[in-house]
ZASEDREN-293776 format. One line per 8 residues: their letters; for each residue x, y, z of C-alpha. Coordinates in steps of 0.02 Angstrom, whole numbers, always signed. Layout:
BEGIN
a> X Y Z ~ ...
// end
This chain:
BEGIN
mrksifil> -2682 -6555 +7096 ~ -2516 -6607 +7179 ~ -2473 -6807 +7185 ~ -2356 -6877 +7303 ~ -2239 -6989 +7224 ~ -2210 -7086 +7386 ~ -2394 -7122 +7372 ~ -2404 -7185 +7199
talaaamt> -2244 -7300 +7225 ~ -2262 -7349 +7400 ~ -2454 -7406 +7367 ~ -2415 -7507 +7215 ~ -2279 -7579 +7291 ~ -2383 -7635 +7457 ~ -2524 -7698 +7362 ~ -2423 -7812 +7264
anastegi> -2326 -7913 +7395 ~ -2305 -8106 +7366 ~ -2367 -8091 +7180 ~ -2342 -8183 +7029 ~ -2403 -8190 +6850 ~ -2410 -8371 +6826 ~ -2578 -8448 +6809 ~ -2639 -8292 +6709
svehtgpt> -2662 -8288 +6510 ~ -2721 -8135 +6415 ~ -2807 -8157 +6248 ~ -2868 -7999 +6146 ~ -3023 -8045 +6058 ~ -3026 -7871 +5969 ~ -3000 -7716 +5988 ~ -3118 -7661 +6139
ntfvrvdt> -3115 -7847 +6219 ~ -2979 -7944 +6317 ~ -3024 -8105 +6397 ~ -2914 -8145 +6558 ~ -2908 -8319 +6602 ~ -2854 -8346 +6790 ~ -2820 -8504 +6878 ~ -2917 -8503 +7024
dkapylmi> -2819 -8637 +7124 ~ -2639 -8539 +7110 ~ -2689 -8401 +7239 ~ -2848 -8305 +7317 ~ -2826 -8141 +7244 ~ -2799 -8062 +7073 ~ -2717 -7892 +7089 ~ -2787 -7773 +6965
pieenqdd> -2692 -7623 +6904 ~ -2778 -7454 +6919 ~ -2748 -7279 +6830 ~ -2846 -7154 +6901 ~ -2860 -7029 +6757 ~ -2922 -7163 +6645 ~ -3120 -7192 +6603 ~ -3208 -7355 +6674
alvtiiad> -3187 -7516 +6589 ~ -3328 -7641 +6610 ~ -3261 -7816 +6665 ~ -3390 -7958 +6665 ~ -3349 -8108 +6780 ~ -3387 -8279 +6668 ~ -3380 -8435 +6784 ~ -3379 -8590 +6702
gvavgnfy> -3457 -8525 +6534 ~ -3583 -8424 +6641 ~ -3594 -8238 +6651 ~ -3602 -8212 +6843 ~ -3590 -8022 +6890 ~ -3486 -7871 +6823 ~ -3385 -7716 +6888 ~ -3301 -7571 +6829
vrfsreev> -3121 -7522 +6858 ~ -3004 -7378 +6786 ~ -2877 -7489 +6703 ~ -2708 -7446 +6677 ~ -2662 -7396 +6510 ~ -2491 -7300 +6515 ~ -2447 -7315 +6714 ~ -2512 -7406 +6862
dfkvpfdl> -2552 -7289 +7003 ~ -2603 -7431 +7125 ~ -2683 -7604 +7125 ~ -2835 -7665 +7192 ~ -2886 -7870 +7244 ~ -3015 -7965 +7156 ~ -3060 -8109 +7280 ~ -3060 -8270 +7192
tpyrgkkl> -3099 -8381 +7321 ~ -3294 -8379 +7263 ~ -3236 -8447 +7109 ~ -3102 -8595 +7171 ~ -3108 -8751 +7062 ~ -3197 -8663 +6918 ~ -3146 -8591 +6737 ~ -3139 -8399 +6758
ildfqkpr> -3132 -8271 +6637 ~ -3131 -8102 +6660 ~ -3189 -7995 +6503 ~ -3123 -7847 +6506 ~ -3233 -7726 +6382 ~ -3126 -7572 +6367 ~ -3177 -7389 +6349 ~ -3110 -7279 +6202
svvlrkge> -2959 -7213 +6318 ~ -2895 -7398 +6313 ~ -2940 -7471 +6152 ~ -2787 -7572 +6066 ~ -2691 -7473 +5936 ~ -2563 -7564 +5824 ~ -2414 -7613 +5904 ~ -2503 -7541 +6080
epvgfeal> -2555 -7627 +6239 ~ -2607 -7565 +6403 ~ -2469 -7598 +6536 ~ -2612 -7657 +6640 ~ -2615 -7824 +6555 ~ -2430 -7843 +6588 ~ -2455 -7785 +6786 ~ -2598 -7916 +6832
eladsfst> -2538 -8045 +6960 ~ -2597 -8164 +7083 ~ -2568 -8140 +7270 ~ -2590 -8240 +7419 ~ -2611 -8090 +7524 ~ -2606 -7906 +7509 ~ -2556 -7764 +7610 ~ -2658 -7630 +7686
dnvekyrp> -2536 -7541 +7793 ~ -2552 -7360 +7778 ~ -2440 -7267 +7653 ~ -2547 -7104 +7654 ~ -2501 -6966 +7749 ~ -2677 -6883 +7761 ~ -2766 -7032 +7824 ~ -2845 -6981 +7982
ayhhtply> -2779 -7056 +8149 ~ -2954 -7076 +8244 ~ -3086 -7047 +8117 ~ -3171 -7201 +8021 ~ -3096 -7239 +7841 ~ -3100 -7398 +7737 ~ -2939 -7491 +7726 ~ -2935 -7455 +7534
gwmndpng> -3054 -7405 +7397 ~ -3178 -7259 +7389 ~ -3326 -7235 +7520 ~ -3469 -7113 +7532 ~ -3639 -7135 +7622 ~ -3634 -7213 +7804 ~ -3771 -7347 +7786 ~ -3860 -7481 +7886
mfykdglw> -3809 -7424 +8056 ~ -3862 -7514 +8215 ~ -3803 -7574 +8387 ~ -3817 -7737 +8465 ~ -3732 -7825 +8610 ~ -3613 -7687 +8636 ~ -3565 -7669 +8464 ~ -3589 -7531 +8337
hlyyqwnp> -3618 -7583 +8165 ~ -3559 -7462 +8023 ~ -3597 -7504 +7844 ~ -3549 -7383 +7699 ~ -3548 -7360 +7522 ~ -3389 -7425 +7465 ~ -3310 -7465 +7287 ~ -3185 -7605 +7315
ygskwqnm> -3110 -7584 +7145 ~ -3037 -7400 +7143 ~ -3035 -7238 +7247 ~ -3180 -7161 +7149 ~ -3361 -7181 +7149 ~ -3427 -7346 +7063 ~ -3474 -7528 +7095 ~ -3582 -7486 +7250
twghstsr> -3559 -7620 +7372 ~ -3584 -7610 +7572 ~ -3438 -7609 +7665 ~ -3431 -7652 +7842 ~ -3341 -7613 +8010 ~ -3382 -7629 +8201 ~ -3335 -7539 +8352 ~ -3352 -7539 +8541
dlvnwtpm> -3312 -7368 +8586 ~ -3364 -7283 +8416 ~ -3180 -7226 +8387 ~ -3078 -7375 +8356 ~ -3153 -7474 +8208 ~ -3123 -7651 +8160 ~ -3150 -7694 +7964 ~ -3259 -7825 +7921
peairpna> -3274 -7929 +7772 ~ -3409 -7839 +7613 ~ -3574 -7862 +7689 ~ -3704 -7846 +7534 ~ -3638 -7843 +7363 ~ -3733 -7805 +7192 ~ -3838 -7922 +7097 ~ -3951 -7957 +6953
lgtvfsgs> -4057 -7808 +7031 ~ -3917 -7681 +7038 ~ -3782 -7597 +7126 ~ -3825 -7591 +7321 ~ -3861 -7397 +7364 ~ -3890 -7328 +7524 ~ -4003 -7379 +7660 ~ -4023 -7432 +7841
aavdrtgs> -4040 -7582 +7958 ~ -4125 -7613 +8133 ~ -4150 -7763 +8243 ~ -4320 -7836 +8218 ~ -4357 -7885 +8404 ~ -4529 -7945 +8380 ~ -4492 -8052 +8233 ~ -4620 -7969 +8128
agwgenav> -4533 -8002 +7969 ~ -4540 -8181 +7992 ~ -4357 -8230 +8015 ~ -4355 -8244 +8214 ~ -4341 -8124 +8352 ~ -4186 -8001 +8358 ~ -4149 -8027 +8178 ~ -4057 -7904 +8101
vamytsag> -4148 -7836 +7943 ~ -4069 -7710 +7810 ~ -4174 -7605 +7689 ~ -4080 -7532 +7542 ~ -4089 -7466 +7365 ~ -4061 -7590 +7209 ~ -4003 -7471 +7094 ~ -4001 -7569 +6912
hsqmqsia> -4100 -7494 +6767 ~ -4218 -7402 +6903 ~ -4213 -7370 +7081 ~ -4293 -7500 +7179 ~ -4307 -7542 +7370 ~ -4242 -7715 +7435 ~ -4217 -7792 +7590 ~ -4091 -7938 +7668
rsadngyt> -4087 -8023 +7836 ~ -3949 -8076 +7947 ~ -3957 -8219 +8056 ~ -3763 -8183 +8122 ~ -3797 -8003 +8204 ~ -3733 -7915 +8049 ~ -3581 -8008 +7985 ~ -3663 -8087 +7832
fsiyegnp> -3837 -8042 +7745 ~ -3946 -8157 +7641 ~ -4049 -8068 +7496 ~ -4238 -8080 +7520 ~ -4298 -8195 +7361 ~ -4447 -8071 +7337 ~ -4345 -7933 +7306 ~ -4383 -7792 +7270
vlvmetea> -4519 -7749 +7398 ~ -4546 -7578 +7327 ~ -4553 -7519 +7153 ~ -4607 -7340 +7092 ~ -4614 -7263 +6933 ~ -4494 -7107 +6985 ~ -4325 -7115 +7044 ~ -4322 -7147 +7244
rdpkiswn> -4190 -7209 +7352 ~ -4104 -7217 +7526 ~ -4238 -7284 +7636 ~ -4216 -7281 +7833 ~ -4316 -7392 +7921 ~ -4369 -7394 +8115 ~ -4491 -7486 +8236 ~ -4646 -7376 +8302
getgewnm> -4683 -7459 +8463 ~ -4830 -7336 +8483 ~ -4932 -7392 +8333 ~ -4856 -7571 +8324 ~ -4768 -7549 +8135 ~ -4620 -7517 +8051 ~ -4602 -7328 +7973 ~ -4487 -7289 +7825
vlahalnh> -4453 -7142 +7752 ~ -4377 -7129 +7579 ~ -4310 -6985 +7473 ~ -4409 -6935 +7314 ~ -4228 -6868 +7251 ~ -4284 -6763 +7094 ~ -4447 -6697 +7175 ~ -4360 -6634 +7335
eilfftsp> -4475 -6732 +7443 ~ -4487 -6857 +7565 ~ -4611 -7011 +7566 ~ -4669 -7096 +7710 ~ -4725 -7265 +7731 ~ -4780 -7400 +7859 ~ -4770 -7595 +7855 ~ -4823 -7732 +7978
dlkewtrt> -4667 -7847 +7916 ~ -4535 -7750 +7805 ~ -4613 -7826 +7653 ~ -4778 -7749 +7604 ~ -4762 -7564 +7610 ~ -4907 -7418 +7622 ~ -4873 -7238 +7569 ~ -4955 -7122 +7710
dsignvga> -4881 -6948 +7675 ~ -4759 -6844 +7593 ~ -4670 -6672 +7627 ~ -4572 -6571 +7507 ~ -4530 -6426 +7410 ~ -4487 -6352 +7579 ~ -4309 -6286 +7661 ~ -4178 -6292 +7537
tggvwecp> -4212 -6372 +7364 ~ -4054 -6319 +7251 ~ -4020 -6492 +7226 ~ -4074 -6685 +7248 ~ -4149 -6742 +7406 ~ -4051 -6898 +7477 ~ -4021 -6998 +7631 ~ -4178 -6963 +7755
dlfpltin> -4182 -6995 +7931 ~ -4327 -6973 +8059 ~ -4323 -6999 +8237 ~ -4392 -6922 +8403 ~ -4305 -6824 +8534 ~ -4361 -6751 +8682 ~ -4356 -6574 +8764 ~ -4422 -6508 +8938
gkqkwvll> -4527 -6666 +8939 ~ -4618 -6662 +8759 ~ -4578 -6777 +8622 ~ -4538 -6686 +8459 ~ -4460 -6769 +8289 ~ -4327 -6721 +8175 ~ -4318 -6767 +7995 ~ -4152 -6759 +7911
vninpggp> -4125 -6725 +7734 ~ -3970 -6715 +7645 ~ -3962 -6608 +7490 ~ -3827 -6607 +7352 ~ -3811 -6482 +7280 ~ -3886 -6325 +7386 ~ -3784 -6326 +7546 ~ -3747 -6165 +7627
fggsatqy> -3582 -6148 +7562 ~ -3601 -6240 +7399 ~ -3603 -6433 +7363 ~ -3675 -6553 +7480 ~ -3747 -6534 +7658 ~ -3882 -6591 +7784 ~ -4026 -6484 +7821 ~ -4166 -6535 +7964
figdfdgk> -4338 -6505 +8015 ~ -4422 -6518 +8177 ~ -4609 -6555 +8202 ~ -4738 -6692 +8251 ~ -4746 -6864 +8187 ~ -4917 -6988 +8232 ~ -4834 -7130 +8150 ~ -4922 -7090 +7965
tftpdada> -4904 -6902 +7935 ~ -4751 -6772 +7974 ~ -4802 -6597 +8015 ~ -4656 -6473 +8014 ~ -4639 -6331 +8136 ~ -4641 -6143 +8059 ~ -4560 -5991 +8138 ~ -4648 -5831 +8189
ngeiptkw> -4707 -5784 +8010 ~ -4795 -5945 +7981 ~ -4643 -6006 +7861 ~ -4546 -6188 +7869 ~ -4369 -6118 +7904 ~ -4230 -6207 +7815 ~ -4089 -6257 +7965 ~ -3926 -6339 +7940
mdfgkdly> -3858 -6481 +8047 ~ -3667 -6420 +8017 ~ -3590 -6249 +7937 ~ -3440 -6317 +7868 ~ -3420 -6394 +7704 ~ -3385 -6568 +7723 ~ -3531 -6665 +7832 ~ -3649 -6751 +7705
atvtwsda> -3776 -6907 +7716 ~ -3783 -6896 +7890 ~ -3888 -7028 +7973 ~ -3910 -7106 +8144 ~ -3893 -7277 +8226 ~ -4027 -7371 +8268 ~ -4067 -7459 +8441 ~ -3922 -7358 +8512
pqdrrval> -3908 -7382 +8718 ~ -3994 -7274 +8844 ~ -4084 -7202 +8704 ~ -3947 -7106 +8627 ~ -3973 -7026 +8457 ~ -3792 -7041 +8388 ~ -3766 -6978 +8216 ~ -3627 -6993 +8094
gwmsnwqy> -3580 -6924 +7911 ~ -3489 -6942 +7769 ~ -3338 -6810 +7785 ~ -3331 -6744 +7623 ~ -3420 -6645 +7492 ~ -3477 -6701 +7310 ~ -3394 -6548 +7231 ~ -3215 -6619 +7262
adqvptmq> -3236 -6774 +7347 ~ -3146 -6885 +7190 ~ -3011 -6745 +7191 ~ -2922 -6748 +7358 ~ -2740 -6800 +7380 ~ -2756 -6982 +7429 ~ -2776 -7136 +7332 ~ -2754 -7297 +7439
yrsanslp> -2926 -7243 +7511 ~ -3046 -7095 +7484 ~ -3148 -7017 +7623 ~ -3182 -7015 +7807 ~ -3329 -7023 +7917 ~ -3342 -6876 +8028 ~ -3332 -6896 +8226 ~ -3486 -6978 +8307
rdlslfea> -3607 -6844 +8396 ~ -3748 -6856 +8504 ~ -3904 -6760 +8455 ~ -4025 -6659 +8571 ~ -4135 -6506 +8550 ~ -4119 -6345 +8609 ~ -4228 -6177 +8621 ~ -4140 -6023 +8555
pdgqlyla> -4170 -5848 +8600 ~ -4286 -5820 +8428 ~ -4409 -5947 +8522 ~ -4375 -6092 +8382 ~ -4292 -6270 +8412 ~ -4142 -6324 +8350 ~ -4024 -6473 +8349 ~ -3882 -6493 +8445
sapspeln> -3743 -6617 +8392 ~ -3610 -6644 +8542 ~ -3456 -6730 +8514 ~ -3511 -6903 +8573 ~ -3451 -6943 +8749 ~ -3321 -7080 +8704 ~ -3216 -6961 +8632 ~ -3180 -6911 +8801
dirgrkya> -3074 -7074 +8821 ~ -2954 -7034 +8690 ~ -2906 -6874 +8749 ~ -2724 -6884 +8810 ~ -2606 -6786 +8912 ~ -2610 -6599 +8915 ~ -2470 -6536 +8790 ~ -2493 -6347 +8810
gsgrfavs> -2617 -6223 +8885 ~ -2666 -6075 +8989 ~ -2773 -5990 +9117 ~ -2856 -5839 +9091 ~ -2767 -5707 +8977 ~ -2814 -5557 +8874 ~ -2849 -5576 +8689 ~ -2720 -5437 +8599
kkgktfsl> -2689 -5407 +8423 ~ -2507 -5474 +8436 ~ -2579 -5634 +8484 ~ -2529 -5773 +8620 ~ -2457 -5930 +8541 ~ -2451 -6090 +8584 ~ -2361 -6251 +8518 ~ -2467 -6394 +8453
pktgggic> -2409 -6577 +8462 ~ -2287 -6632 +8328 ~ -2314 -6827 +8337 ~ -2453 -6914 +8246 ~ -2469 -6804 +8109 ~ -2526 -6645 +8218 ~ -2673 -6720 +8296 ~ -2745 -6636 +8452
eitadida> -2894 -6586 +8544 ~ -2915 -6401 +8592 ~ -3028 -6321 +8708 ~ -3057 -6146 +8743 ~ -3185 -6042 +8846 ~ -3205 -5866 +8775 ~ -3262 -5701 +8870 ~ -3309 -5583 +8731
skgsavaf> -3449 -5499 +8846 ~ -3388 -5319 +8791 ~ -3422 -5369 +8602 ~ -3259 -5416 +8532 ~ -3188 -5537 +8409 ~ -3084 -5684 +8452 ~ -2982 -5769 +8317 ~ -2886 -5936 +8327
tlsnaege> -2757 -5976 +8206 ~ -2685 -6135 +8168 ~ -2516 -6123 +8056 ~ -2365 -6219 +8005 ~ -2186 -6161 +7944 ~ -2241 -6162 +7764 ~ -2358 -6018 +7797 ~ -2511 -6141 +7779
kvtisyda> -2656 -6078 +7902 ~ -2844 -6096 +7962 ~ -2926 -5987 +8066 ~ -3081 -5999 +8165 ~ -3148 -5835 +8227 ~ -3298 -5798 +8343 ~ -3390 -5630 +8330 ~ -3474 -5589 +8482
sahtlkfd> -3570 -5432 +8416 ~ -3633 -5527 +8264 ~ -3657 -5686 +8364 ~ -3554 -5786 +8238 ~ -3419 -5925 +8205 ~ -3317 -5934 +8064 ~ -3196 -6052 +7971 ~ -3066 -5994 +7849
rmhgtftd> -2983 -6110 +7736 ~ -2929 -5997 +7604 ~ -2739 -5993 +7643 ~ -2632 -6134 +7580 ~ -2720 -6296 +7649 ~ -2706 -6390 +7480 ~ -2820 -6251 +7374 ~ -2774 -6332 +7216
ishhfpav> -2896 -6472 +7243 ~ -3026 -6378 +7174 ~ -3089 -6205 +7129 ~ -3236 -6255 +7262 ~ -3112 -6296 +7409 ~ -3055 -6136 +7454 ~ -3193 -6074 +7582 ~ -3237 -5960 +7714
tgaptfet> -3388 -6045 +7815 ~ -3503 -5973 +7947 ~ -3623 -6035 +8083 ~ -3728 -5933 +8210 ~ -3699 -5963 +8389 ~ -3866 -5933 +8474 ~ -3777 -5862 +8627 ~ -3836 -5683 +8682
dghlslri> -3708 -5641 +8824 ~ -3526 -5650 +8730 ~ -3465 -5818 +8815 ~ -3430 -5959 +8702 ~ -3337 -6135 +8742 ~ -3247 -6222 +8602 ~ -3185 -6397 +8575 ~ -3084 -6414 +8406
fvdrssie> -3039 -6590 +8346 ~ -2890 -6591 +8229 ~ -2836 -6723 +8141 ~ -2724 -6756 +7982 ~ -2841 -6695 +7856 ~ -2984 -6629 +7955 ~ -3040 -6512 +8085 ~ -3206 -6515 +8179
vfadggks> -3266 -6357 +8275 ~ -3403 -6391 +8403 ~ -3469 -6242 +8506 ~ -3577 -6247 +8660 ~ -3595 -6425 +8667 ~ -3643 -6442 +8486 ~ -3753 -6294 +8466 ~ -3642 -6231 +8324
vmtnltfp> -3542 -6350 +8230 ~ -3417 -6331 +8070 ~ -3332 -6483 +7977 ~ -3198 -6448 +7861 ~ -3060 -6552 +7771 ~ -2887 -6472 +7763 ~ -2733 -6537 +7680 ~ -2593 -6445 +7751
enpyttls> -2417 -6490 +7657 ~ -2356 -6505 +7837 ~ -2460 -6534 +8004 ~ -2500 -6374 +8091 ~ -2376 -6344 +8228 ~ -2432 -6181 +8327 ~ -2581 -6096 +8379 ~ -2623 -5911 +8386
vsgdgkaa> -2749 -5838 +8487 ~ -2779 -5650 +8443 ~ -2915 -5509 +8442 ~ -2947 -5325 +8477 ~ -2888 -5322 +8672 ~ -3070 -5321 +8727 ~ -3077 -5502 +8752 ~ -3011 -5635 +8853
vsslnvye> -2986 -5820 +8859 ~ -3039 -5886 +9010 ~ -2946 -6056 +8989 ~ -2857 -6149 +8849 ~ -2786 -6314 +8843 ~ -2715 -6429 +8687 ~ -2716 -6608 +8721 ~ -2633 -6753 +8632
iktk> -2738 -6888 +8564 ~ -2711 -7060 +8612 ~ -2726 -7182 +8467 ~ -2729 -7389 +8469
// end
C-alpha cells in the first residue's frame, strides 16, 4: 500500500504542538519492561509516538502505586508515524508510572533503544486539524483514532447522539471505548468527550441506548440507559446510566446484568409499549443465531426465543437490531443481522429478515417455496454493523452503518483517523414484483439541505456508445451529488463513469433487461490496498419497466448509490489519487436519460 509522506510528516507535527520532554523520565527495568514516570502537573497530555507496523505493547497505568488500568499501543521502534494523546488530567497530583511491556518487535537489544521513548512529549494541547486528503467532507468520522461499529444511538431534545467503537490510541482496532458525537441535522457532527471507558470487566464492545421514559430502571423518568458488552475474559452484558442526556455515564454497580457460558455480544434494547417491558436482541455470534430477551427494568433478563442458521451463515453474526415498520396499514418487524465474513461480495455485510414479533417470539416470513430467504440491506462492499436510532422523531426509523469492510479496514490509506460512517438512511418497506416485502434505505431528508448550486446538467438526451460528458466540481476534493432519471424501457444498458486525468475510474451501470445495477471499482482506485478491494458489486433493481432514478453521493473516499428511493443501494469506498473530474454517460443508443444534474455539496 502506498503511503503519503505528507500525511506522515504533517500528522506527526500537528499532534505535537506546544510540546516538551520536561517532566518525563524513562527507566528500563528489563529487556521487555520500561517505566515512564510522568509529572502530571506539567501538562494535560502525554503524546505517545505510534509506528503502525509494530505489534501491540501493553501499557499498565500505575497511579500512586496502584494499577488502575491498561491499554495497548503500537509503540514506535524505528520511526514515528504519528502521535496520540494520553489524558493526564484524571491523574493530576498523583505519582504516575506508565509500565510499557514491550512485544518482541520492540525488545531492547544491546546498544539499541526504541525511538519512541525519546519522542515522548508533554503537551498543553494537540491539533486535530485535518491533514488527510481522503477524510470525508460530509460523513461522520472521529477526530483521530480507529472507529468501527456505531453504538448507542438515540435522539432526545432535538439532538442525535452517536456513539462508536473507538481506539483513542491508534488507527487500528484495539482498546475498545465508546466515542461520542452529536448532531442536530445528521450531517454536521460535533465531537464530544469519550462516553464509556474500559474497566475491570473488560473493554467496551458494541451495544445500544434508549430513553427510559417510564423510569423503569429506577433512575428516574427520561434517564438515558446504555447496554453494552463488557469484553474481558468472556463477553458479558453491562449497563450504564446517564443523568445529563447522554454526555456522561455512570457504570451500574451490579454489572454484569447478563452472563452466558458462550460468546454473545452487541445487545440492542427497545421499549415495547404494547407489552410494557423491555426487549433485547443479542448476537450469539459463533452459533449464527439471535437471542431474544425481555426485562421489566433493564437489570433482570429472561430469554424468550432464538432464531438461527437461516439466511447467510458464512461468518459470525453480530450487531443485531429489531424494530417495527408499517406497510399498507399493517405492522411488520425487521430483524437486522450483520455478518462477517459471508457478505454477498466477500467480507462483512448487513442482512435482514422480515416477519412478526409478539414481544417474545420472532417469526420470519418465508418465500413462495417455504424457505426463509437471504436479503441484503446494501449491495456494496462497505456497509457493516448497521443499526438504527432509538426514540427518533415522527416515528422515523433512521439507520447508520460503518462504512468499511473487515477484509481491509485497517489497510486503507489514512492514519490520522480510520473509517467513516455511512450517510443516514430512512427505512421503509415495499412489496416487490415477486410478492415479497423488502427493506428500502432512502437518503435521509436532512441530506437535501446540503445540496448546493447546480454545477452541470442536461435535459433529456439519448445515450450513445460515444457517451455524453459532464464536468464534476473541482473544489472540495470532488464532492458532489448526481441525480439521474433513466428511460431504458427498450431493454438497454446505461453506464455512468466517473474518471480523472490519471485514468482512474469507477462505473455504475444499469442493465434494464437483467433488472440489475452494478458498481465497478476495478480500475485504479487504490486497488493495491488489498487483493480483496478491487470488486464489481451488483444489486437487483426491483423495477419492471426499464425506468430507474438514481441519487449518487460522491465524497472524497466513498460513493453511495441509491436507486428508486433506496430500493437498491450500493455503498463502496474509493480512493482515487486525485478527485474524479468527469462524468461520462454511455450506452447502446436504445436508452435515454430524462434528466441529469450534478450538484455541489454545501459543507460547514
